[in-house]
C-alpha positions, 0 to 999 in steps of 0.5 A: 508494977509494970516492967519491960526488960529487954535482953539479947543486945550486943556486938555483931558483925555485918550480915550476922543475926541477933535475937532480942527478947522483952520480958513483960510483967504488971499488965495484961500482956495478951491484950496489949500490942507490943512493938520494938523501936530503936534510936541511933545517936543523933536521930529520933526514935523510930518504929521497927516492928509491931505485933498485935495482942493475938499475934496475928497482925504485924507492921514493919518499917520498910528498912527492916522488911525481909530481915527482921521478924517480930513474934510473941509468946503470950504464955511467957509474957515475952516478945521477940525481935529476930534480926538477920542480915544486920547492917551497920545502920542498924546500930541503935538502942532498941526499946520494947514498947507496950500499948493498950486500952484501959477503958477511957485511956490508951496506955503505953509503957517503955523498957530501958533499952538494949544496945545493938552494935553492928560493926566489922 
C-alpha cells in the first residue's frame, strides 16, 4: 500500500531551523513529483515547495523563497524540506504530497502531516 510518513516537526524559536522528512513507499517514487504543502488554523492548504522526479527542477512559494530548500534522495525514497529563518507565520501542519502519471490518470497521495510551531 502507498505510504507517505512525515517526520521532523516540532517547536522552534523564530529565526531557527528545522528539517522535515517524508519517507515514501508503495509507488514508483523516482517518477513522481514530490511537494510540501502546509495548512495553518483557519486557512486553506497552500503549496510550499515542489521538486520534480529527477530532482532537477523546483518551485517555491514566494513566502519561503530564500529560506526553505526542498530536496530528494531517490535511492532512499525520501523527500526533505530544510527550513531556515523560521517565522511565527510558518506555524502550520506540513503535508507531504506525491503526484504522478498512471498512464491515463494523474494520481496524488497525501501524508498525515507533521506539526511545525514557531514561537518564542
